[in-house]
C-alpha positions as CSV (number, residue, x, y, z in Angstrom):
1,X,90.8,173.5,336.2
2,X,87.8,173.9,333.9
3,X,84.5,172.0,333.8
4,X,85.5,169.4,331.4
5,X,88.8,168.7,333.1
6,X,87.0,168.5,336.5
7,X,84.4,166.1,335.1
8,X,87.1,163.9,333.5
9,X,89.1,163.8,336.7
10,X,86.0,162.7,338.7
11,X,85.3,160.1,336.0
12,X,88.8,158.7,336.3
13,X,88.7,158.6,340.1
14,X,85.4,156.8,340.0
15,X,86.3,154.5,337.2
16,X,87.0,151.1,338.7
17,X,88.4,149.6,335.5
18,X,92.1,148.9,335.8
19,X,94.0,149.0,332.5
20,X,96.7,146.4,332.1
21,X,100.1,148.0,332.1
22,X,102.4,148.5,330.4
23,X,100.9,148.9,326.9
24,X,103.7,147.2,325.0
25,X,103.1,148.7,321.6
26,X,101.2,151.9,320.8
27,X,100.8,150.7,317.2
28,X,99.1,147.4,318.3
29,X,97.0,149.3,320.9
30,X,95.7,151.7,318.2
31,X,95.1,148.8,315.9
32,X,92.9,147.1,318.5
33,X,91.0,150.2,319.2
34,X,90.3,151.0,315.5
35,X,89.4,147.3,314.8
36,X,87.0,147.2,317.7
37,X,85.4,150.4,316.6
38,X,84.7,148.9,313.2
39,X,83.6,145.5,314.5
40,X,81.3,146.9,317.2
41,X,79.6,149.3,314.8
42,X,79.1,146.5,312.2
43,X,78.2,143.5,314.4
44,X,77.0,145.3,317.5
45,X,78.6,144.9,320.9
46,X,76.6,141.9,322.0
47,X,77.4,139.9,318.8
48,X,81.0,140.9,318.5
49,X,83.7,138.5,319.7
50,X,87.3,139.3,320.8
51,X,88.4,137.0,318.0
52,X,86.5,139.3,315.5
53,X,88.5,142.2,316.7
54,X,91.8,140.3,316.5
55,X,91.0,139.2,313.0
56,X,90.2,142.8,312.0
57,X,93.4,144.1,313.6
58,X,95.4,141.2,312.1
59,X,96.9,140.2,315.4
60,X,96.6,137.1,317.7
61,X,93.6,136.9,319.9
62,X,95.8,136.5,323.0
63,X,97.6,139.8,322.2
64,X,94.4,141.7,323.0
65,X,94.5,140.5,326.6
66,X,97.9,142.2,327.0
67,X,96.1,145.5,326.6
68,X,92.6,145.0,327.7
69,X,90.8,142.8,330.3
70,X,87.9,141.9,328.0
71,X,85.5,143.1,325.4
72,X,83.8,145.4,327.9
73,X,87.1,147.1,328.7
74,X,87.7,147.8,325.0
75,X,84.3,149.5,324.6
76,X,84.8,151.5,327.8
77,X,88.1,152.7,326.5
78,X,86.6,153.7,323.2
79,X,84.0,155.8,325.0
80,X,86.7,157.1,327.4
81,X,89.0,158.3,324.6
82,X,86.2,159.8,322.5
83,X,84.4,161.9,325.2
84,X,87.7,162.9,326.8
85,X,88.8,164.3,323.5
86,X,85.5,166.0,322.8
87,X,85.5,167.5,326.3
88,X,89.1,168.8,326.2
89,X,88.6,170.3,322.7
90,X,85.4,172.0,323.6
91,X,86.7,173.5,326.8
92,X,89.8,174.7,325.0
93,X,87.6,176.4,322.5
94,X,85.2,177.9,325.1
95,X,88.0,179.5,327.0
96,X,88.5,181.8,323.9
97,X,85.0,183.2,323.9
98,X,82.4,184.5,326.3
99,X,79.2,184.8,324.3
100,X,76.8,181.9,324.9
101,X,75.8,181.7,321.2
102,X,79.4,181.5,320.1
103,X,80.0,178.8,322.7
104,X,77.0,176.8,321.5
105,X,78.2,177.1,317.9
106,X,81.7,175.9,318.8
107,X,80.2,173.0,320.7
108,X,78.3,171.9,317.6
109,X,81.3,172.2,315.4
110,X,83.6,170.2,317.6
111,X,81.2,167.4,318.2
112,X,80.3,167.1,314.6
113,X,84.0,167.2,313.6
114,X,85.1,164.5,316.1
115,X,82.2,162.1,315.7
116,X,80.6,162.9,312.3
117,X,83.9,162.6,310.5
118,X,84.4,159.0,311.7
119,X,81.7,156.6,310.2
120,X,82.3,153.8,312.6
121,X,82.5,156.0,315.7
122,X,79.2,157.7,314.7
123,X,77.5,154.4,314.3
124,X,79.0,153.0,317.5
125,X,77.8,156.0,319.6
126,X,74.4,156.1,317.9
127,X,73.7,152.4,318.6
128,X,75.9,151.3,321.5
129,X,76.0,154.3,323.8
130,X,72.3,154.0,324.6
131,X,72.4,150.2,324.6
132,X,75.5,150.0,326.8
133,X,74.0,152.2,329.5
134,X,71.3,149.5,330.1
135,X,73.9,146.9,331.3
136,X,76.8,149.2,332.1
137,X,75.2,152.4,333.4
138,X,78.5,153.9,334.5
139,X,79.3,154.6,330.8
140,X,76.9,157.5,330.7
141,X,78.0,158.7,334.2
142,X,81.7,158.5,333.4
143,X,82.0,159.7,329.8
144,X,78.8,161.1,328.2
145,X,78.0,163.2,331.3
146,X,81.3,165.0,331.0
147,X,80.3,166.5,327.7
148,X,76.6,167.0,328.8
149,X,77.8,169.0,331.8
150,X,79.6,171.5,329.4
151,X,76.5,171.9,327.3
152,X,74.3,172.4,330.3
153,X,76.7,175.1,331.5
154,X,76.5,176.9,328.2
155,X,72.7,176.8,328.2
156,X,72.4,178.0,331.8
157,X,74.9,180.8,331.2
158,X,72.8,181.9,328.2
159,X,69.6,181.9,330.2
160,X,71.3,183.9,333.1
161,X,72.7,186.4,330.6
162,X,69.4,186.9,328.9
163,X,70.7,185.5,325.6
164,X,68.4,182.5,325.7
165,X,64.8,182.4,326.8
166,X,64.3,182.2,330.5
167,X,61.4,179.7,330.3
168,X,63.7,177.0,328.9
169,X,64.4,173.8,330.7
170,X,68.1,173.4,330.2
171,X,68.1,169.6,330.6
172,X,65.4,169.2,328.0
173,X,67.1,171.5,325.6
174,X,70.5,169.7,326.1
175,X,68.7,166.3,325.4
176,X,67.2,167.7,322.2
177,X,70.6,169.1,321.1
178,X,72.3,165.7,321.6
179,X,69.5,164.0,319.7
180,X,70.0,166.3,316.7
181,X,73.8,166.0,316.8
182,X,73.6,162.2,316.9
183,X,71.4,162.1,313.9
184,X,73.5,164.7,312.0
185,X,76.6,162.7,312.7
186,X,75.0,159.6,311.2
187,X,73.8,161.6,308.2
188,X,77.3,163.2,307.7
189,X,79.1,159.9,308.0
190,X,76.7,157.6,306.1
191,X,75.9,159.4,302.9
192,X,78.3,162.3,302.6
193,X,75.7,165.0,303.2
194,X,76.6,167.9,305.4
195,X,80.3,167.5,304.9
196,X,80.8,171.2,305.6
197,X,81.0,170.9,309.4
198,X,81.0,174.6,310.1
199,X,77.9,175.1,307.8
200,X,76.1,172.2,309.4
201,X,76.9,173.6,312.9
202,X,75.6,177.0,311.9
203,X,72.4,175.5,310.5
204,X,71.7,173.6,313.8
205,X,72.6,176.7,315.8
206,X,70.1,178.9,313.8
207,X,67.3,176.3,314.1
208,X,67.8,176.1,317.9
209,X,68.2,179.8,318.4
210,X,65.6,181.1,315.9
211,X,63.3,178.1,315.2
212,X,61.9,177.4,311.7
213,X,59.3,180.1,311.6
214,X,59.1,183.8,312.3
215,X,58.2,183.6,316.0
216,X,59.8,183.7,319.4
217,X,58.3,180.5,320.6
218,X,55.2,180.2,322.8
219,X,54.4,180.8,326.4
220,X,54.5,177.9,328.8
221,X,57.3,176.0,327.1
222,X,59.0,175.2,330.4
223,X,55.8,173.7,331.8
224,X,55.3,171.7,328.6
225,X,58.9,170.3,328.6
226,X,58.6,169.6,332.3
227,X,55.6,167.5,331.7
228,X,57.5,165.3,329.3
229,X,60.4,164.5,331.7
């Protein structure tokens, strides 16, 4: 079992939410998920009501409670499905390559493709993922961390192999990468720029690996990033 699969299994074991079974209609279930994604991204999780989701999905409000316990459960499911998919796709791709640079490029491409190609999902993650962790901290632990662990593993492997600079702080770099990916997903979904996912991933990769000027960085980077954390 790979890193993503292990993280996901741990997340599922620790996850105390109990989904209401059985899900009576896959079509209605998907309609609720897609409607919630749009409503949450447009109104925000706090302001959104279950009735808003039912109106968007064009189903009775009571029907939603056949599939989810409450609004929190819907948002948790959205994060669950999204980061599970990203984690599984990334790990499947990484199993086919050994070079850390190629793994990093694949990571960029898959994340941009899954999140950046979905306007409402990109907006939801951009706004609500950080907000939600303030009142439901298990979200980051259960879902986002699964993907973060894969990225940290790639960076650490690159440092160990001498591909990436040894003075890097892997957690700081991973945080920077996710910040850039988050902004690029918003850019990609909002105004149509950067629609070439592979090209955008290559651009991000080149900037992180080579910088924007002809230099190899500066000494003491690890101490500097450590002082910020």
